[in-house]
Structures are given as C-alpha cells and as structure tokens.
C-alpha positions as CSV (number, residue, x, y, z in Angstrom):
1,X,12.2,11.2,16.5
2,X,9.9,7.6,17.1
3,X,7.9,8.8,19.6
4,X,7.7,12.5,18.6
5,X,6.5,10.2,15.0
6,X,3.5,8.5,16.8
7,X,2.7,11.8,18.6
8,X,1.9,13.1,15.2
9,X,-0.2,10.0,14.2
10,X,-2.2,10.5,17.2
11,X,-3.0,13.7,16.3
12,X,-3.8,13.3,13.2
13,X,-6.3,10.5,13.7
14,X,-8.5,13.0,16.9
15,X,-11.0,15.5,15.9
16,X,-11.1,17.1,19.2
17,X,-7.6,17.8,21.2
18,X,-9.3,19.6,24.2
19,X,-8.7,16.1,26.3
20,X,-5.3,15.4,24.6
21,X,-2.3,15.4,26.8
22,X,0.0,18.7,27.5
23,X,2.8,17.2,24.0
24,X,-0.4,16.6,22.0
25,X,-2.4,20.2,22.1
26,X,1.0,21.9,22.2
27,X,2.5,20.4,18.9
28,X,-1.0,21.4,17.3
29,X,-0.3,25.2,16.6
30,X,3.2,24.4,14.8
31,X,1.2,21.5,12.5
32,X,-1.8,23.1,11.9
33,X,0.4,26.1,10.0
34,X,2.6,23.4,8.4
35,X,-0.9,22.0,7.1
36,X,-1.7,25.6,6.0
37,X,1.7,25.7,4.1
38,X,1.3,22.2,2.6
39,X,-1.8,22.6,1.2
40,X,-1.2,26.1,0.0
41,X,2.4,24.3,-1.7
42,X,0.2,21.7,-3.5
43,X,-2.2,23.8,-4.8
44,X,0.3,26.1,-6.6
45,X,2.3,23.0,-8.1
46,X,-1.1,21.2,-9.2
47,X,-1.5,24.5,-10.8
48,X,1.5,24.6,-12.3
49,X,0.8,21.1,-14.2
50,X,-2.8,22.4,-15.1
51,X,-1.4,25.8,-17.2
52,X,1.5,23.6,-18.4
53,X,4.1,25.5,-16.2
54,X,5.7,21.9,-15.3
55,X,5.6,19.3,-17.9
56,X,3.8,16.0,-18.0
57,X,5.3,13.4,-19.7
58,X,3.6,10.5,-21.7
59,X,4.4,7.4,-21.7
60,X,3.9,5.1,-25.2
61,X,2.4,2.4,-23.1
62,X,-0.8,2.5,-20.9
63,X,-0.7,4.0,-17.3
64,X,-2.4,2.8,-14.1
65,X,-1.9,5.2,-11.3
66,X,-2.5,3.2,-7.8
67,X,-2.4,5.7,-5.4
68,X,-4.2,6.7,-2.1
69,X,-5.3,10.0,-0.2
70,X,-3.8,9.5,3.2
71,X,-0.8,7.6,4.7
72,X,-0.3,3.8,5.6
73,X,-2.2,1.4,5.7
74,X,-4.2,1.4,2.4
75,X,-2.7,-1.2,0.6
76,X,-1.8,0.1,-2.3
77,X,1.3,-2.4,-2.5
78,X,-0.7,-5.6,-2.8
79,X,-3.0,-4.0,-5.0
80,X,-0.1,-3.0,-7.6
81,X,1.0,-7.1,-7.7
82,X,-2.6,-8.2,-7.9
83,X,-2.7,-5.7,-10.8
84,X,1.5,-6.7,-12.0
85,X,-0.5,-10.6,-11.9
86,X,-3.4,-10.0,-13.6
87,X,-1.2,-8.3,-16.2
88,X,0.9,-11.1,-17.0
89,X,-2.4,-13.7,-17.0
90,X,-3.6,-11.4,-19.9
91,X,-0.6,-11.6,-22.3
92,X,1.1,-8.0,-20.6
93,X,4.8,-7.6,-19.2
94,X,3.8,-4.7,-17.1
95,X,7.1,-2.2,-15.6
96,X,6.0,-1.2,-12.0
97,X,7.6,1.9,-11.1
98,X,8.3,2.7,-7.1
99,X,9.8,5.4,-5.7
100,X,11.4,3.0,-2.9
101,X,10.7,5.7,-0.1
102,X,12.0,5.0,3.4
103,X,14.4,1.9,2.7
104,X,11.8,0.2,0.3
105,X,10.3,-2.1,2.2
106,X,7.5,-2.0,-0.8
107,X,9.7,-2.6,-3.5
108,X,11.9,-5.3,-2.0
109,X,8.2,-7.0,-1.1
110,X,7.1,-7.2,-4.6
111,X,10.9,-7.5,-5.3
112,X,10.6,-11.2,-3.5
113,X,7.0,-11.8,-4.8
114,X,7.7,-11.8,-8.3
115,X,11.3,-12.4,-8.9
116,X,11.2,-14.8,-11.8
117,X,8.4,-13.8,-13.9
118,X,8.5,-11.0,-16.6
119,X,6.9,-8.3,-14.5
120,X,9.8,-5.4,-14.2
121,X,10.3,-3.2,-11.1
122,X,11.9,0.1,-11.5
123,X,12.9,2.6,-8.5
124,X,13.7,5.7,-8.7
125,X,11.8,9.0,-7.3
126,X,12.2,10.6,-11.2
127,X,9.6,8.3,-12.4
128,X,9.5,9.3,-15.8
129,X,13.6,8.9,-16.6
130,X,13.1,5.5,-14.9
131,X,10.7,4.6,-17.3
132,X,12.7,5.8,-20.0
133,X,15.6,3.4,-19.2
134,X,13.5,0.6,-19.2
135,X,12.1,1.1,-22.6
136,X,15.0,2.1,-24.1
137,X,16.0,-1.3,-22.4
138,X,13.2,-3.3,-23.3
139,X,11.5,-1.9,-25.6
140,X,7.1,-1.5,-25.9
141,X,4.7,-3.6,-27.2
142,X,3.2,-2.6,-30.3
143,X,-0.7,-1.5,-29.3
144,X,-1.8,-3.4,-32.2
145,X,-0.6,-7.0,-31.5
146,X,-2.5,-6.6,-27.9
147,X,-5.5,-4.8,-29.2
148,X,-7.5,-8.1,-29.0
149,X,-6.4,-9.0,-25.4
150,X,-8.1,-6.7,-23.8
151,X,-11.2,-5.9,-26.3
152,X,-12.1,-10.3,-25.8
153,X,-11.0,-10.2,-21.6
154,X,-8.8,-12.9,-22.4
155,X,-5.6,-14.3,-20.2
156,X,-2.6,-15.6,-21.3
157,X,-2.0,-18.3,-19.0
158,X,-0.6,-20.5,-22.0
159,X,1.1,-18.3,-24.1
160,X,4.8,-16.9,-24.3
161,X,4.6,-13.2,-22.9
162,X,7.2,-10.8,-24.4
163,X,10.0,-9.5,-22.8
164,X,8.4,-5.9,-24.4
165,X,6.5,-3.7,-22.2
166,X,3.4,-3.6,-22.5
167,X,1.9,-1.7,-19.3
168,X,3.4,0.8,-16.5
169,X,1.7,0.8,-12.9
170,X,2.6,3.6,-10.8
171,X,3.0,2.7,-7.2
172,X,1.8,5.6,-5.1
173,X,1.1,7.1,-8.2
174,X,-0.9,9.7,-7.2
175,X,0.2,12.8,-6.3
176,X,3.4,11.8,-8.6
177,X,2.2,14.3,-11.6
178,X,4.9,14.7,-14.0
179,X,3.2,11.5,-15.6
180,X,0.2,11.1,-17.1
181,X,-1.8,8.1,-16.7
182,X,-5.1,6.5,-18.3
183,X,-6.3,4.8,-15.2
184,X,-6.1,6.4,-11.7
185,X,-7.2,4.1,-8.6
186,X,-7.4,5.5,-5.1
187,X,-7.4,2.9,-2.2
188,X,-8.9,3.7,1.6
189,X,-8.1,2.4,4.3
190,X,-11.7,1.0,5.5
191,X,-10.5,1.4,9.2
192,X,-9.9,5.0,8.5
193,X,-10.0,6.7,5.2
194,X,-10.4,11.0,6.7
195,X,-8.4,10.8,9.8
196,X,-9.0,14.0,11.3
197,X,-9.6,15.6,8.1
198,X,-6.6,18.0,7.4
199,X,-3.5,18.1,5.6
200,X,-0.9,16.9,6.9
201,X,1.2,17.2,9.2
202,X,-1.6,18.1,11.0
203,X,-3.6,15.3,9.5
204,X,-2.9,11.9,7.4
205,X,-4.5,13.8,4.1
206,X,-1.8,14.1,1.7
207,X,-4.2,15.5,-0.3
208,X,-8.0,17.3,0.1
209,X,-10.9,15.5,-0.6
210,X,-11.9,16.6,-3.4
211,X,-9.1,15.0,-5.0
212,X,-11.5,11.9,-5.4
213,X,-12.8,13.5,-8.8
214,X,-9.8,13.0,-10.5
215,X,-10.1,8.9,-9.4
216,X,-11.5,6.4,-12.3
217,X,-12.2,3.6,-9.6
218,X,-12.3,4.0,-5.4
219,X,-11.1,0.5,-3.9
220,X,-11.8,0.5,0.4
221,X,-9.0,-1.4,2.0
222,X,-9.5,-3.4,4.9
223,X,-14.0,-4.2,4.3
224,X,-13.9,-7.3,6.1
225,X,-13.1,-4.9,9.7
226,X,-15.0,-2.7,9.7
227,X,-19.5,-1.7,10.1
228,X,-21.6,-2.0,7.2
229,X,-22.9,1.5,8.5
230,X,-18.8,2.6,8.1
231,X,-18.6,1.6,4.9
232,X,-22.0,3.3,3.9
233,X,-20.3,6.0,5.4
234,X,-17.6,6.2,3.0
235,X,-19.6,5.8,-0.3
236,X,-21.4,8.7,0.7
237,X,-18.5,10.5,0.8
238,X,-16.8,9.2,-1.8
239,X,-19.8,9.9,-3.9
240,X,-20.4,13.3,-2.5
241,X,-17.3,14.5,-5.2
242,X,-18.1,11.9,-8.2
243,X,-21.6,10.3,-8.3
244,X,-20.7,8.0,-11.2
245,X,-17.2,6.5,-9.7
246,X,-16.9,2.5,-9.3
247,X,-16.8,1.2,-6.3
248,X,-14.5,-1.8,-5.0
249,X,-14.0,-3.5,-2.0
250,X,-10.7,-5.3,-1.0
251,X,-9.2,-7.6,2.2
252,X,-5.9,-8.9,2.9
253,X,-6.5,-12.3,3.5
254,X,-3.6,-14.5,5.4
255,X,-2.1,-17.4,3.8
256,X,1.0,-19.1,6.3
257,X,4.1,-18.0,7.7
258,X,7.5,-18.5,7.4
259,X,10.3,-18.2,9.7
260,X,12.5,-15.1,9.6
261,X,15.6,-17.5,9.6
262,X,14.8,-19.4,6.8
263,X,12.0,-17.4,4.3
264,X,11.6,-20.6,2.1
265,X,9.4,-22.1,5.1
266,X,6.3,-22.4,5.3
267,X,4.4,-22.5,8.9
268,X,0.8,-23.0,8.6
269,X,-1.5,-20.2,10.7
270,X,-2.9,-22.9,12.7
271,X,0.4,-22.7,15.0
272,X,-1.3,-19.4,16.4
273,X,-4.0,-21.1,17.7
274,X,-4.1,-20.7,21.6
275,X,-0.3,-19.2,21.2
276,X,0.8,-16.3,23.1
277,X,1.8,-14.1,20.4
278,X,3.3,-10.7,20.4
279,X,2.5,-8.4,17.0
280,X,5.7,-6.2,16.2
281,X,4.7,-4.2,13.3
282,X,5.8,-0.4,11.7
283,X,3.3,-0.3,9.4
284,X,0.5,2.2,8.2
285,X,-2.2,0.5,9.6
286,X,-1.3,-1.7,12.6
287,X,-4.7,-2.3,13.5
288,X,-5.5,-4.8,11.0
289,X,-2.9,-6.7,11.3
290,X,-3.1,-6.9,14.8
291,X,-6.7,-7.8,14.1
292,X,-6.1,-10.5,11.9
293,X,-3.3,-12.2,14.2
294,X,-6.0,-12.3,16.4
295,X,-9.0,-13.8,14.1
296,X,-6.2,-17.0,13.6
297,X,-7.8,-18.3,17.2
298,X,-4.3,-16.9,19.2
299,X,-4.9,-16.7,23.0
300,X,-3.0,-14.1,23.7
301,X,-2.0,-11.2,21.9
302,X,-0.2,-8.2,22.4
303,X,1.4,-5.8,19.9
304,X,4.1,-3.3,20.1
305,X,3.7,-0.6,17.2
306,X,6.4,1.8,15.6
307,X,5.6,4.5,12.8
308,X,4.9,3.6,9.6
309,X,8.6,2.5,7.5
310,X,10.4,2.2,10.7
311,X,14.1,0.9,10.5
312,X,14.6,-1.6,13.4
313,X,17.6,-0.7,15.2
314,X,19.5,-2.6,18.2
315,X,17.4,-0.5,20.7
316,X,14.2,-1.5,19.3
317,X,15.5,-5.1,19.5
318,X,15.9,-5.2,23.4
319,X,12.4,-3.4,23.2
320,X,10.9,-5.9,21.8
321,X,12.8,-8.6,23.6
322,X,11.4,-7.2,27.1
323,X,7.9,-6.6,25.5
324,X,8.2,-10.2,25.1
325,X,9.2,-11.1,27.7
326,X,6.6,-9.2,30.2
327,X,3.9,-11.3,28.0
328,X,5.7,-14.8,28.7
329,X,5.5,-14.0,32.5
330,X,1.8,-12.5,31.3
331,X,0.7,-15.7,29.8
332,X,3.0,-18.3,31.3
333,X,4.4,-19.5,28.3
334,X,6.5,-17.9,25.9
335,X,5.3,-16.2,23.2
336,X,5.8,-16.3,19.5
337,X,6.7,-13.0,17.2
338,X,5.0,-11.9,14.5
339,X,5.8,-9.6,11.8
340,X,5.0,-8.0,8.6
341,X,6.4,-8.6,5.7
342,X,7.1,-5.2,5.1
343,X,9.0,-5.8,8.8
344,X,10.7,-8.4,7.3
345,X,11.8,-7.0,4.0
346,X,13.1,-3.2,4.9
347,X,16.1,-5.5,7.1
348,X,15.7,-9.2,7.3
349,X,18.9,-9.9,9.3
350,X,18.4,-7.6,12.2
351,X,15.2,-9.6,13.4
352,X,17.2,-12.7,13.8
353,X,18.8,-11.2,16.7
354,X,16.1,-12.4,18.6
355,X,17.3,-16.1,18.2
356,X,16.1,-16.6,21.8
357,X,12.1,-16.8,20.6
358,X,10.1,-17.5,17.7
359,X,10.2,-14.5,14.5
360,X,7.2,-15.8,12.4
361,X,6.5,-13.4,9.5
362,X,3.1,-13.3,8.0
363,X,2.2,-13.6,4.7
364,X,-1.2,-12.2,3.4
365,X,-3.2,-11.8,-0.3
366,X,-4.7,-8.9,-1.6
367,X,-9.0,-10.3,-2.2
368,X,-11.0,-7.9,-4.2
369,X,-14.7,-8.9,-4.0
370,X,-16.3,-8.8,-7.4
371,X,-13.9,-9.0,-9.2
372,X,-14.7,-10.2,-12.4
373,X,-16.4,-6.6,-12.4
374,X,-13.0,-5.4,-11.3
375,X,-11.0,-7.0,-13.9
376,X,-13.7,-6.2,-16.8
377,X,-12.8,-2.4,-16.0
378,X,-9.2,-2.7,-16.3
379,X,-9.1,-4.1,-19.5
380,X,-11.9,-1.8,-21.3
381,X,-9.4,0.7,-19.8
382,X,-6.3,-0.7,-21.5
383,X,-8.5,-1.4,-24.9
384,X,-9.8,2.1,-24.8
385,X,-5.8,3.1,-24.6
386,X,-4.4,0.7,-27.2
387,X,-7.4,1.6,-29.6
388,X,-5.9,5.7,-29.2
389,X,-2.9,5.0,-29.8
390,X,-3.1,2.9,-32.9
C-alpha cells in the first residue's frame, strides 16, 4: 500500500506521462476516472450548500479557516498555531477545531506546543458538534467586551485572559463547508502549488483553482526555497482568479532539535554541521524538510521518504536501519537520523527502537513576511465580525 501511495503521488506531480514507468501509465486511466467522479461529487456537494439543501452552522464567535487547495506541505498547522498564539496575545482565548486525520499527528503536535495555555483544541470529524461541546462547557465571549482590542490592534500580554472562547480556528477548514467562516486563509506550497493541475487522485488538487475566489487571504509557504520567477508565476495564477486578494509569504525556520528519548532535551542545530544525516519523513513536503537540513551545513544528507501521515511500523524501522548502515559505509561516519515533529508525534515510541543511532527531531517555527500587515488584516476581520454581532 505504501508503494502504491508513492506511485500515485509521483503521478500527481507529473504533467506528461509518456516517459513514465509502465506501472504509472497503467494507473493513469483509473485515476482519471476517479478524479472525474471526485470532481462531480464535489460540485454536487457545493451546490447543495449553495441552495441551502444542506445546512451551514453559524457559530456565535468569529471563525477563521486555515486551509489549502492541494494535499500536504502547505503549512496549515504551523499557521493555525501562529494565529492561536496571536489571538492569545490579543486577549482572546481561541478554540482550534481539527479532524485528527490519520492518527492525529497534527493535533498532537498542537497540543504539545500549546499545552498549559488558554488555547483549547477540539478533535473530531463533526466540527460543529465539537464546537458545541466546547461552547457549552466554557461559554463564549460577549463580542462587545473585545471590540476595543481589535479596533486598536492592541496586545494583551499583561491581561488575564478569560477561559471563555473568543474565536474559533478551523484547521484544514477550506473544504469543510458545514461551518460558516468569517475569514478564509488559503495556504499554498510554493515548491509545487498545483502539481499537474488535476483533482485527486490523478492530481493533488482537493478543489479546482477557481476556489481561490472564496479566499480572503493567500499565503505562499516555503517562500525562501523558491525562485523569484516561481513566486511571480504563483502570484499571477492567484490574481487570475481574485485580483484584489492580499498575498503574504511564509517559511519554516529551524530552531533546534531534541532527542526522541527525551522530548525536553535541547540540541543545537550546530550538532548537524559536518555530520552525515539521514532525513526520514512521512509528510507532505519532504523536499522542504531535506533542504532545511542541508542548510544547517551537514556534510552528507540522505533521505528516506514515506507517504504523508504514514504510520511507521517495525518493517519501516528496519528499512531506516538498513539505509543508515548504508550511509555509514558511504560516509565513513555514523549518521544522525533526523525526523520531523509530525513524525515524532504520530508515534513517539517506535522511533526509540533505532537505539543504535542518535535520532533527533527537528523543531521549526513559522515566520511570516510583513507580519504586522498580516496581523492587522486578522484584527480588521475580527473587528468587523464583532460589530455585526453586537
């Protein structure tokens, strides 16, 4: 199954299949049919919501949706974390709603990063029902009490924040149509935002590009890893569908590492300088992860990629061990194995089985270009919602 996932992913990012392997070419007709069925079902579903045949739920507090058009590697979860921390600094206690897909690695990472603070995290496929449970338990803030904060763009670092919920953030919310939202943020993977331009499973698109018309803000992620021309091409494509949309840029900045045997340890990035490193990941944008390790000054970097959200098993650990031994022979030094936080949070225990090697977890932070303007855009959207509600 893992091999099939990899093949499908390769097809999704290949525009011309004439020179592809036989297996790839043989799958294209089936994936084309499945893609057509998916697109048709998506159109019907949208029409049902458009004509109110399916109900949209309106929540009593502002809702910010952070989503994407294509699968994996778009920086959704780091953006959700950034917005939640921004809201806390603005005096608002947010609720993050996430579906907990494929083992809930993203939800676990958010919980680990935000533990002990006022941010609440609700996990469940039915976001409206999950929100209702939290709103019943904690209550919601009267919009009039927060209007001044958003109007003046103030921060509330010294203020005691109410446990009542003041805003909701939808993690991976763009395709979740059953909840109304007040701000739609679409994240785009700058390394390859559209793939081959087809809908899943033939391509990586979860919606056609015309869905950009619904977005209020577009954020191009991994902006530090792409050329200026690539960035201009992405901007032009976005503006073809929505000329006036504000476009921001983000990147992941490596901060430190920790040992899988001790999540509280702190290992400096300099430990990778001149070392042999095996990058192991099961994420949507492994290229960005590998490039960030290369930029630390590692002497030799090898990679072992699994499909997004893949749950490591014993046989995968053996594959990692064999690859590490091969790298050791090639580089004449014992390699360090580095994984992402999402890989660690998916199953922290199994990576400890690689006890003959040092296994480190890379911790990175989302940074936004023109962050003040981005923050102001969020504030204005929330202020507008409060005026309507009051």
